[in-house]
N, C-alpha and C positions, 0 to 999 in steps of 0.2 A: 415306133416313135411316141405314139398316144401314151400308151402301156407306161415306157419311163417316165411319162411327163405327169402322168396321175400318180406314180408312184414321188415324185417330187412332189409333189402336193401334198403327199401326205407327209411328208418330213415336218413341213408348219403345221402339222394338224391340232389344234390345242387338244382331242386326245389322246390319251399317252398309250391307248392302247394301238389306234388308228399309228402312231407314228411308228410304233414296235413292231407291225406286221409289215408296214414299206420299208421297212429295213431290212425286216427278214425277206420279204422278196426280192429286194433288191441284191443281196447278196448271195441269195440264191441263184439268180441270173448271173449275177458276177463269175461266181464258183462253177455253172453248170455248164455256161456255152461260151465263155468268155470275146469268140471270135463273131458273135452276134451281139452282148453286151457292148463291144467296141465299136460297131457298125453303127449302132442305134445311138448310141455317144456322139458320135462324128457327126453325124444327121443331123441332131440337135442341135450341136455345136455350129454347124452352117448352115440349116435349114430355116430353123426357129424365129419366127420375128419376135418371139414372148423373151424379153432377157433376161428374166426370172429363172426362165428354164436354161438357157445360154449358160447363166451363172452355174448354176447346179452342174450342168454337163460336163464344165470346166472343171471344176473341181473334183466331178469325180473322176477325170480324166489323168490330173493331178495325183490324186489321192491313189491311184492304180501304178502310178511310175514310182512312187515314193518309195515300194520298195524294192526297187534297186538297192534303196538304202544299206539294209542289212540280209538280203537274200535273193542276190540277183541271178541265182541257179534257180530258184523254186517260184519264182515271181509269174504273173497274170502274161506278161511279155511275152513269156518263152513255151508258153500255150496256142499262141497265136499266131494262126497260119503266115506263110512269108508274103503272101499276096496282101494279107490285111495289114498286115506292118508295115509294108511300105505306103498303101493307101494310107495310115494312120499319117507315117514321118509327112507327107505328100498334104493333108488336111492340115495338118499342126501349121506348116509355114506360111500356107495360105490363108486361113485363119488368123495370123499374127498379124499379117499385110491386110485386111479387111476389116477387121473386129473394129468395133467404136467404141462400144461400150468399156470403161476401164478397168473395171471390177474384173471383167470378163478377159480381157487381153491380158490382164497380170497373170491371172492365173494358166494361162497360156502360154507365157513366157513362161513362167513355174516349170512348167511340165518341159516346154521345149530345152530348157537345161538341164532338166533332171534326166530325160533322153539322151542327149550329149552327152556328159560326162560318161556312161556307159557304152553308147555307141562309137563317139566319135575318134576316140583311141584306138579303135580297133577298126578305124577306115570303112565302118558301117554308113557312114551320113556326107557323102563326100561333097555333098547340094549347099548343105546346112554355109557355111562360111561365106561361099560368093555371095548365098542370097541375104543374109545380113548383112555384107557391105555394100550389099547394091541397095538396100534400104536404107543406110546410111548415104550413101551416096546419092539420092535423090535431093536431100537437103542440097547439093551444089546450083542447083537450078533456082535456088530462091536467095542466093546470098545477095547480099543489099538490100534487100525489101524488108518491108518491115514484120513479115513471118510469114510462112510456109501454113496450105490448110493442114487439117488436124487428118488426113488422111494419110499426109506424108511425115508429120510429127513423129505421133503416137506411133507407127511401126520403126520409126528411127531410135525413140527412145526404147524402145526393146530392145532393138538389137545392140546397141551400146550395153545395155544390161546385161542382154545372153554373154554377149562376148566377156564382158567382166568376171558374173559366174562361173565361166568354163575355162577361163585362164588357167586354172593350175594342169589342162590337159592341152595348149595351146602355145606352151614356150619354144617350141621350135617354130612355129609359123609365124610369132611376134618376132624373131630372129630373122626371120629372113625375109617379113614384108616389116622390116622396122621403120624406115623411113617413109614407107605409105600411111604406117600406124599414126606415126609422129605427125604427119600432115595433116592425117584426119583431125586427129584430138585437136588439133592446133586452130584448127578452122573452126572446128565444133566450137572451142571458147570464145571464139568471137560470133557464136549467132546467136540472134537474140530470142529465140526463144530458151529461159532459162533453166525451163527442166531437161534440154538439150545438153546446157551446158554443165549444171548438175551430174548427168549421167557421162561427158566425156570428163569431170573428176572423176566420177567412179569406177571408170576406166582406168586410169591412171594408178589412181589406188591399188586396184586389182592387181597392174602390169605389176609392181611395187612388191605386193603382198607374195606372188606368185614368181616370180621370175627374178634372175640374175640382176648383178648391176646393169650388165651389158645394156640391158634390154631397156631399163628405166633410165639408164644416165642418159640418153638423148633427151627425156623430156624434162628434166632439171630447171631448163633456162624458164619452163611455163609456171614455174613457183611463182612471182609476183604477177601475174595475169591472175591467179588461182588467187591468192590474195585481195586482189584487187574486186573478184566478182564476190567475195565473203563481206567487204566491207559496204559494198554496194548492198545486198541482201541483209545485211544489219540494220545500214540506214534508211531502209524502205520496209522493216520490222517484216520480212519475209519468211513463213514458214519453213522457209528449206534450207535455210541461214544455220540452223542446227546440224543437218543434215551435209552439210559440207565441212563441218568442223568435224562431225566423226567420219567421213571420210578421210580428212586429213590426220584424223587420229591412228586411222586403219593404216596410213604410211607410218606414223611414228611407230606404229606397236610391230611394222614389220621391218624397217630399213629405214629409221629416220636419217641417217646418211646422203636422203634425196633431197634433204633442209640445206646440206651444209655450203651449198653454194653463197646461199641466201638468207644465210642463218642469221643476221642482223635484222633483217626486216622482218622474218617469219617472226623470231621470238618477239621484238620491240611492238608488230601487229596482233599477234593472239595475244601476248600481254596487256595488251592497252585493252584489249574485250575483256580477260578475265577482272580487270580493275575496274572496268566502267560501271558505275553503279544506276546507270538512265536504263541498261537494257533489262530482259530477263535473269532469274539465278540461272536458269537453266543452261542457258548462252555462257555464261561465266563458270559454270561448274563443267561444260565441257571442253572450254577452254585451258581452263588447268587442267583436266585428264590429256587433252592435245600434247601440251608439255611437260607433263609426269611421265610421258610412254616415252619422248625423248630422251629423259636425263636417265632414265631408267637402262635404256639400253645406251645411250652415247654419253656417260657423263663426261667424261672426257672433251667432247666436243662443245659442250654445255659449258663447263668450268671455262675454259679458254674466253668467251666471252665476257666483256667487259659488265661487272653488276650482274649476271644471271646469279648467284646466291642468297645475294642480296636481296634482288628484287623476288625471288622466289617467295623465300622467308618471309619477305614484310607483306608479301599480297598474303601467304597462306597463314601468317597470322593475322591478317585483319578481316580475313575469312573469320575466322574463328570469334571477331567481336559482331558480327552479323545474327543473330540472333535475340527475341524478344524477349523482355525482361517481365517474366508468369511472378504478379502481385503475391500469387497465390502458392506458389510454388512449394514453399515450405508446408504447407496442409497434406494429408494423405486422406482422399475421399474413402470413403466406404466401401465403393464401387474399385478403387484401386486396392482395398484390404482384402476384399472374398478373391476377385477375377487376377487369376494370375498371368493374364493373358495380358494382361497390362505390367511387364515386371520394370523395374528400375534402373535398367543395364545403360541406359545413357540420363543423361541429365537433362538432355536437351530433347522438349518433344516436336518441336517446331519441324516437319518433311520440308518446309521450302526453304529452310534458313541453307546458308553456306557454312555453319558452323562444322560440320562432321569431316565437311568438303574441306578444309582447313587442317583439319585435325588430321584426317588420313594424308592428304597430301605431305605434311610435313612427316611423317613417319615412314612415306615412300620415299621423299627426297633424302631424308636423313638414311635410307639403307642402300640408294643407287648414289650417294657420295661416299670420299674417304673418310673418316674421322675427324681428321685433319683440317679438310678445308670446310665439313658443316658445320662441328662445334663451335669454334671461337667466334663466327660469326653470328651462330642462333643464340649464343648466352649474350652476348653485345646487346642483341635485342630483345631478348627475357631479362637482364636485368633493366631496362629501360620500362620496358612495361610493369615492370611488378614495383617503380619508383609512385608512391603514395603521394601523390598530385592531386591539386581539381583537375589538371589535362585527361589521369589516367584513373579515370574511377576503378571501381570493382573489377567491371566489366576485365579492363586488362589484366588485372591482377588473375583472375578466376583465368583467362584463357593463356597467359604465360605459364601456370601451373598446371594446366592441363596439358598444354605443347611440352611442359618437360615429361611428364608422366608418358604422353606419347612418342617421345626419343630417347627415353635415358636408355634403353639395351644397347644405344651405340656408342655412350659415352666408353671408352675403351677401359680395360679392368688392369693393362699391362703396365702400364705407364707410370713413370716415376710420381706422377704429381695427380696420380689421381686419388689416393685416400683425403689430400686435400682439396682438389676438387669434389669430389663426393661429398666428404664435410660441409664446405660451404652450400651445395644447395640442400640440405638435409637441413642446416640450421636453418636458412629463408624458409623454406617448407614449413617447419616447426613453428617460424615466428608467427608465420598466418592461422595458425590454428584457432589463435584469438583473435582472427578478424572479426569484425563488427557486423560481415556478412557474410549468413551462410553458406552462401555457395560457394563461397571464397575457401571458407573451412571446409566444405563438401569435400572441393579439387584439393586441396591438402590431404585428405586421405587417400583419394584416390593416386594419390602422386607416390604418397609412401607406399601403398600398396604395391602401386608396380613396381618401385624402386626395389622394393623384397623380391618380388619372384623375380624381377630380371639381371641382379646383381648376389641372388643368394650364393652359396654362406658369407661370402666376403662381407657386405654391408651388415649381415647379424652380429658378423666377429667383432666388428671394427665399434659400430654405430647401437647395439644394443641396449647400454645405458644411457643413450641421449633418448631415444626413440621409443621405446615402451614405457617409462611412466606420462611421458607428453599421450600416448594413443587412450593409454587407461583412462587417464584422467577425460578427454574426450568422449568417453562412452557418456559422460552425463552431459554431454551436448543436450537442452533443454529441444534441439529440433531431431525431429525423431531420423530422419534423412542424414541428418550427419550422426547423428549415434551411431546408425546401424553402420552407417560407411565407416567410421572410425574402428568398427567390430570386425568387418570384412578386410580392412586392412592391417590389425592386428593377427588378424587370421595371416595372414599371406605372410606378416613378418617373424610369428611364433612358431611357424611350420619348421625355421631353419635355426634355432635358437637352441643350444645346445642347452640339457636339461637342467645344467649344474646352475646355468646363468639365467634360466626361467624362474630355480627354486624360489627366489624372494618372493618374485609376484605373485605367487601361484593361491597361496591362502586369500590373499586381499582379494583378489583379482576373483579367484571361485564365488567368494563371497559374495563382490558385485553382479556376478552373473545371477546365481541363484536367487536374490533378490528382487533382480529385473522379471525372472521367469514365474515368480511367483505371486508379480506385483496384480494387485485387483484394481480398478479396471485391469485388465492385459493390455499390457503394450503392443503396438503396431506389430502386425508380421513378421516385417522386413526385418527387424528389433529382434525378435525372437528368434527367425530362422540364424542371425548371423551368432546369437549367444548359444543355441546348440550349436555351433558348428564351431565357435569358439572352444569350447567346452571339449569337440570333440578331438580340435590339439592340441588342447593343452594334456591330456589323458594320450593320445599319441608320443608327447614329447615326453613326459617324466614317466608313463608306463607304471612300473607295480607303483607306484609312491602316489596313482591316483587310487589305491582301493579306501581309502579312508571315505571316498566322495562318491561309492558306488554305491550303499542303501539310499543316499537321498538322490542323485542323478536317474540311474534306470527306471526307477517306478515313475519319473516325472517321465521319461521317455517313452514306454509303453503307454501310460495313460494319454497322452497327447496323440501318439501313434492311433491310440481306438477312439478318440472325441474328433479328433481334425474332422471339419465338413469334404465332401468330396471335392468342393474349388480350392480348399487349401494343399493339393498333393505336396505343394513343395516345402513345405514343412513336417509333412510327413514324410517325404523321401530325407529332409534334413535328420528327423530323429534317427531313422532305419542307419543312414552313415553314420549320428555319434552311438549310438549302439552299438553298432559294429565295430569299430574302432574303437572303443573302450573294452570291445570281447577280445581285440585282438593285443589288445595292449597288458590285458594284465592273463596273469595265473589262469588255464583253460580253466581248474578247478572251480574255481570263482562264478565263471559264467556258463557254465557246463548246465545249468538247468533252463537259465535263460535262453541261451542259443537253439536249444529244439523247441522251444517257445515262438522262437523268432524264425526258426525255419518252416513251420506250419503256417504263420502267417505270410510270410516270402510266398509261400506257392496257395496261397489262398488268392494272393494279391494277381500274382500272375496268372490263375486261373481266371480271373476276373475279366482278362484280355485288356491290354496295354496298346494306346493306339500309337502312331509313330511320335506326336510330338508330345507325350504325357510325361512329363518331367520324371516321375518314377518310377520311368523305366531305367533310365542310366543308372539311378541312386541304386536302383534291387541289383543291375549287371555287376557294379563295384562291390556292393556286397555280397553278391553272390562268393566271389573271390576270393574274401576276407576270411568269409563262412568257411570253406574250404578249407583254408589255411590252419584255420582256429580250431574244427574239429576232427580234420583230417580224417582217420578211418571211421568217426563216426557222420562225417557225410556222406558214407555211400549209399546207406538207406533212402538219402532223395535225389539219389540220381535220376531216376527212370522217370521221377516227376518234372523231372527241368528238362531230361536230355532229346525229348520228343519234341517239344518246343524248338529249341539249338538246332537239331538237324533239319527240321522245317524250314527254317530260316535258311539254310546253309544249302539248300540245294536248290535256293533259283539260282538261273541262269545268265548268264551277261545278256539275251537273247530278249527276257522279257522283260530286265529295265531298261533294255535300249526302247522296244515297244511303248513302255508306258510315257516316254516319252515325246514317243510318235503320235500317240494317241490323243494329244494334245488339239488335234486337228481332228474334227470328226466331219464324215461327210458331209454333213449340208453345214460347214463354216463358211464365211466368206471372209476375205482379208483383203485390205490392201496395200500393206505395211508391208514389205519385202526386210527389214532388216534384219529379223529376228528368226527369217526361216532355216529352217535344219532341213533345206531338200538336199544341200551340197554336201552334207555330212556320211559320209562310211564308216563301218564298224570300226577303224580305228581312230576316229573322231572320236571316238566315247571313249578312249583313254583316257584313267584321270578323273573320270566322272564322280564326282561326290553327292550322291542322292541320301536320303534318311535310311533308305534300304541296303546301301553299301555300306555305311557305317553301322548299322546294325548288325552286318554279320562281321565286320569287324572287330567289334565287340563279342559278338558272341564265339569268333576262333581265339579273342583274348581268355574268355571264361573257358572253352575248353584245354587251353594252353594250361591255366590253372591247374584244372583238376588234373590233368595229366603229370604236371610236376608234381604236382602234393600228393595224388592220391597213387602214384606209382603201381604196384602190382595189383592193388586195389582196384585198380580200372580194367583189371582182364577183361570183365566182361563186355568191357562194350568198344574192345578195339575194332574186331571186324567190323562193326558198323559205323564206326567214324571215321577210320579209314576211305569204306565205301563213301559215304557221305561227302569229306572232304577232296578227295583223289583229284576230281573235275577240277575243281576250285585251283592246283596248279597252274592252271591254262587259263583263267581269269582274265578276260583282256579289260575288263574296265579300269581293275585298282591294282598297281603293283605292292599295294601295303595289304591286300587281301593273299596276293601270292607270298608276301614276305612271313605271314601272320599262319598260311597253310602246312611252310616249310618248319615252320617253329612248331606245327601241333606236331605235324608226321614224324619229326626226326624224335620227339616226347614219344609217340608211341611207341617207335622202332627201337629206342633204348629198352621198354618195357618187355616188347617183344623179346630183344635179345636176350634180357635177364632171364626170361621164364625155358627158352629153347629147353635146355637140360634135364628140367622138372615138369613141364607141362605137352602131353602127347598134340595135344589141338592144338597150341599154340606153334608147335615145332609144324606144324605137317602147312598152317598156315604161313610157317614164315618164308619158306623155300619158297614158294610160289609168288607172297608178296615180292620178295627182291629182285626176283627174276622179272617182274611183272616193271617192278620202279626202275630196272635197268635200265631196261629198253624205251620206258616212257622218257628215262634222263635225256637220253641219249639222240631221242624223238624232239623233245624240246628244245634238247643245244643246238641242233639242227633247224628249228622253226624258230629261234632267235636269231643266229646268223642268217638269217636271210629277210625275216621282217623286222627284226626286233633294235633296239634301239643300243647304244653302249650302258647306260642306264638298266635300262629290262635286262639285257644279257647280265648287267654284275647282280643283281639281283634274284636270279637264277640260280648264275651260277655260287654265290657264296648261299643260298637252301640248297642245292645238292650237295654242297661240304659236308654241311651240317648233317643231312640224313645220312652220306656214306660214314661219318664220324661214329652218327649212333649204328651205326651195323655193325660194328667193331669189325675184327680179325676171322677169314674163313668165311664171309659169307658171301664172296665174289670170287669169280675162275681166273686164273688166266687169259684167259684170252679174253674177257670183261674187262682186268684191268688194264690189260694191254690196249684196248681201245678208248678206255677213258683217256689213260695218260697220252696215246697220241693225240687224241683230240686236243687234249688241252695243248699243248705244242702247237696244233694247228691253229688253233685260236691264238695263241700269243703270237704267229708269225702274219695272220689279219691283222690283228693289232697295228702290228709295227710297219705294216702297210697303209692301211688307216695315217696312222703318224708320219708316214715319207708324204700323204697327199698335203696334210695339215704344214709339213714343213714347205713343201712346193708354193703354198698359197703364199707364206710369208716370203719366199722369194718373190715372187709375182708383185707382190707388195714395194720390194725393195728394189723392184726393177722398174715402177712406177713413179718411186721418186726420184728417181733416178731421172724420168722421164719427165720431172715437172709438177708432178701429183704433191698432193700436199699429206702429209702421213696421217693414217687413221690409227690413233692410238685405242681406239674403242674395239675397231676390226682386228688387232691383236690381240687385245684382251680377252676378244672369241675364242680368239685361235689357242690361246693359253687355256680356257678354260676347256674347250672341247681337250685338247692335250691331256690337263689334269684327268677328265673324266676317261680316257682312254686308260692312264697309270693305274686310276685306280680298279678299271676292269683288268689289267694285266696282274697286280696284286692279288685280285681275288681269284684270278687261275693258277697263281702260286698256292694259294690258300690251299686250294684242290687239291693240287700236287704232294703237296703237303701232309694230307690225309691219308694219300695211298704209298706213301713214303713209310708214313705213320704205323699202319694194318700188312700194308704185304711189300717188305723192305727187300725182300730177294727178288720177286717179279717185278718191281721198281725196277732195281738194276739192273737185271736182265733186259727188261724191254724199252728202258729210257736213260740208266745209267751214263753212258756215254754223252750223250748228248747235254744231259741237266750238267755235268762233269766240264763238259765245253763252253757250256751257257756260261757259266759259275764265273771261269777263268776269265772269257773274254770281258765276262764285264765288270769284275772287282778292278781291275786295272782302270788306275784315272786316266792316262795317256786315253785321247781318240775315243771318248766315251759321255755321254750325258751326263746329268747328276740322277736323269731318270732311272736311267739304265746301267750308274751303279747303284743306285736302291733297291733297285732289281736284283741285280747279282749279290749282293750282301744278306738281301731276305732271301735266296734262295737258298745259300750258303749256310746261314742258320739251320733252316731244316734238314738237309745235309748233313751237319755235326749231329743233329739232335735225332736223326733217322738213321741213317746209312751208315753211321760209324757204327764201329771201327772198321766196320769193312771198306768203307771210300776214301779213311783216312790217308792214307798215303798217297791219292790224287789230288786231298785239301790242304797238304803243309804249304805251298804254294801262297795260297790265299791268305794265308795268315798275319803276312806281311802288311798286303795290303790293308788288311782290316784295322791291326794298329797303326797304322795311318793315318787311318779313316777317324779314330778315336781324338784327333786334333783338328778335324778338317773343319774349317770354317762355317758347311754347310750344316746344320743342326738337323735333318733328315738322316745328313750321309754316318754322323755324329752316334745319333740312334741305332741305327741299323749293324754296324760296325760294332755297337756293343752289345746288344741282343746275341749277334752271331758269336763274340767273344763269349758271351755268357754259356752258348750253349757246346762253344768251342770247351771249357771248363773242364767239363763235367767229364772228360775223358782222360781217361790216364797217360796218354802219348801227349797230352798238355803240359802237362810239370816240364819238359824241355826247356817252354820258353818262358815256364810260368812268371820267372823273377824279371825278364824284360818285358812282359807284360804290365806285371804292378809298376815300374817302372814309369811306363807308358801313362797309366791311370793316374800314377803319383804329380805328374806333370801336369794333366789335365784339370784334377782333382784342386790343384793348390794355386792355376789359372783364377783372374778375377773372375766372378761368376757375370755370364752371358745373362741379359734381359730379355724375356719374352717366355710363349709358355714352349713353342719348341726347342728351344735352349734348355730348360726344367726338365723337360719328357728326357730329352736325348740323355742330359746329366743324371737321372733315377737311375735310366737302363746301365749305365758308366758303372754306378754304385752298387747295384745288382750286377754285375759281371765279377767286381772286386770279391764281394759278397762269394762269391760260386768259388772262385780261384782261392781262397781262403780256406772255404769248405772241403774243397778236395785236393786240394795240395800244400797244405800248411806244412807240410814236413818237408817240403821243398823248398822254401821260402826262406831267402837271406836274415832279412827285417822283420818278422813276422808279428814285434809289439808296434811298434810304428804301425806297421799297416791296421793291426788290428784296431790300434787309437784313431788312426786317421778314420777307419771305417762305421767305428761306433760316433764317432763327434759327426758327421756328415747323414747321419739319421736321424729321423724318420724320413721317410720317403713322402711327399708330398702328392704328385702330380699323375706318373702314371702307375694307375692303381692295380695292373696284375703283375707289375713287377714289383713294386710297392709289397703288397701281399707276400711275393717268395722270397724278396728279401727280409721281411719281417718275420718272414719262417725262419729262413736262417737261423737269426738272429734266436729264436727260442730254442733251434735245433741245439745250436751253442749253449744253451742256457741249460737244458735238460741234460746235455752230456757233462755240466760242469765244468767246464774246457777253460782254464785258468787265464790262456791270455785275451780271450775274452771278461771274462768275469775280474781278472785282475788275481794277483797271490793275496790281496789280502782283503779282495771284492771292494777292493778301490771306485772299480766302475760297474754295483751293481745300481747304485743310485741314478746315474746315467741312463745303463740301459732299463730302468723302473717306470724313469718318465719316457723315454722313447714308449714301453708297453701303454702305459697308460694314455698318451696321447693317443695312441691307433686306435687304440679297445673302443669297438662298437659302431666304427667309423668306415668309409668304404676303403681306407689303406690296410685295414684287416678283412679276414673273414670268418664265418662260425667256428672254425676249427681253431683256428688260432685265438679267437674271444673264449673260445672254452678252456684252450692252454694256459692265455692270460691269467682268465678267472684263478684256476685251480694254482698256478705259480703263488698269486695272491695270496687265496684264501692259504695255503700251506706254508709261506712264510708267517708266523707269528706276528700280528698287528704289533708288538712290543718289539719284533726285531727289523722294524721296517722305521721304526722312529728315526732311528740313527741317519735313514738314506733319504726325509722328508726336506730334508735343506736344497736337495738336487730340484724339487719339485714347484711350480708354481702355484700358487692358491689355488686357479683353478683345476689344476693338476692335481690336487692335495684333496680338495672336496669331491672329483670324480675318484680318486681312488678310496675314499669313505664308501662313496654309492655302491662301488665294485666289492666292499668289504662288508657290505650287507648279506 
């Protein structure tokens, strides 16, 4: 033991060499002879009188068992003999009862929890719970007295705490001993020792967090007692008051239905804490957090309480008034100018103020509540705050405008009053751009910029003439912070302004920006950065029309990049961004020489090493993707310099990421606060973890995906290495985003390989083996996900596999492989139906509870509906995977699972005794059958057509959309001509009805119009009223909502025009003006694609401009301007 104590002494030595040597010897002993190490550590813990040595021993023991977190099969515990293991467990319990030094006992308690989480579920530590309950029962001997001695109280506290921490593995124990546990907790809440009461509250929180309602429901009656304890702690300013609030927040996060029975007093008391300006801001913040967690999970429960919405909004808005008025706010200090660590991300720099809590709280409240509940009340108070009266000084206007910025995304766009409401909001905000207080003007810029982001492109389309002149004028604000923020808002707004709407402002705006950049002395950095970004946006919008500014702007950017000091890395990044956006916007011949120079500079910067938080890194990552798209094959020589760093980063494994998190607690650290402990984490708990490294890996996969997509076969030399690097990431547990992006890259690589199989012997040899390996891997992953994955993670995997199978194309898989996969798909569907059945049973249980007199839980119902929606998304994803097998292996598919497919569709398309979800599945699957298995399967499909046509007029938008899509696929078949006239009559009836509001119905309508286009294209000779149908079809174009169907429909229209179809054009070209307006409207938008854009341009250019003159009357002024630009 003396040797080990000497090593502990070395840990705290002032000599780094001694510290390092002590750590080396300590680790060597630990690894080489874990049994001796354990015996010595336990000996110190039990026998050493010096508490500092016991502290180190307790920490060493705790860290030994933390290996259970990630590597339970390879940890030192498994290298210890059974005798020593048993000795350790006995010693831990003994020390837990006898240790009187707090920091030692806390670490022992941690260790007991760690060990128990692993051993107790396997029946390996049966003595633990009786021992812990005995420690708690010792308190009963002192009920009614002032307090028990510490040797009773301290072990009892730890017992409560340990039971709470291991609660995830004790649900059955709680169910079995529920009454005893409830009475024990109830008694503890009456005990005079406040820490006992605190730990009892913690145990209640743990039961709610880890157990079902049946286990925590008997504890609900204790809510008033807990609230009374909290009020007493606050009144006496006890340090545990905030910790009790945190534990109430745990309940709020886990299942706030716990508070339902006493919600009135719970809400009023917690709200009163939040509103109490006589107590600390930390307590008030914790109170608001507690309430926000409740409303985020149980909004219906909250809104049933009178004044909940009013009280929450007024409280959060009042928080936004609680910040110090900095008299020097407008000044930019030299250290701010040079030090980029001090960015102006937030206008409020007082860390102790409640402003950011109120701002974020309003965002969360708005997200949690339905818009019709939140919006009217919110704007009622905003109107009051914005009034310029003595009672409402500038802080009120500032808070109101910033609150609008924070919540504007929740203003619904599909309501009839949207334009009027948004117009009023923008008008009010713009009026305050002239406010005498600069921080109010700053807030206006913030709000306009946020509106532009959250409601693009609608606000740009409706309000560009109102907003642009005002923002451009605000650039001249004498306060640099306001001017910079005006530029930032202008950037956000202008990005989605159509080129023809921006053109009138370009010349004066460019002159203004260039004058600012060349001004001497130089304006503040934040102004220059935003000017450069604004120039990039202008270039991106007007594209080749930016060419006249190239010779002025690009030399300035290159010069600034070279001369910027090391501290001004964001400024350099902005230059990189602007330079590459200009290059992307113009013809490559203009940028080619500068492109080569830019790439050399990039490689030099990357070679110098970029730290995790270096702002340049993100700019370069995005710029590389632009440069690849600009240079195409000229980019290939730079790949060796770029890929090595990318591959090195992507070879990081999740174990190393998790270990980084765990390494925060060193061997010689001490801790008394267990609230942030990671001791209870398991490998699955790390899912969703967002570290800088994970984000860098995602960015690297984005870069790879761009390389693969743009370079295509020119990437061939790097395919094998790339697949080797990304292969393990398909199983990356820490981030679904990484898995999704990995599938994107992998499918792109497979497409390249597929295209080279016939011409490249090396690729051909690799391809077959890779396919077989992937099929084996995919099947294994599906099995793993079925066992341990969530519905969401399974959806990610199935979608990714679908991408890859699609990329493989035809003849890449054999009969058995296709059979196994398709059979597995139907198994997954069946399992999902079983999960849905269990959810339906939960609904029925709720119904039965209502009949027993319980209050209806609308939030539970909503949660079940959300789970059912996730299951439906999963099932549709499985159908997508089946569709790929139909597409490439129709004969094998038909042989293996054709019969069950027909049966499934036939069962589900019938509206009788089928849910909406099942009908959608049936119609969705029918579309795949029509598209890929017909005409082989058509005789089996004809009974479906009646239900599909009926579905076109169904009151449910999603039914309409899926029926229309299926009808569009069926219309491509020759046999469809027999019902073509009947189908068009159904469609005419639907399109002539009043247009139903809402995005879902707009999507359905687009699909119905696409189906009509297909019928016209494939069966015009069979139609009776052909002229009427073509006129109807043309007059409902262009499509504006469903991007895919819009591109299909507009391509069909172009096919008619190229074929000089008189039914479309009109015998005297009377329809051409309308058709021209359609093509001009969709050109270079998401409703067209690159191929269609080229065809539109050819049509316009080949039509002599003089010949276009008679048709211009059919175009709006905006369309005429766009047409002239296309003609250039």
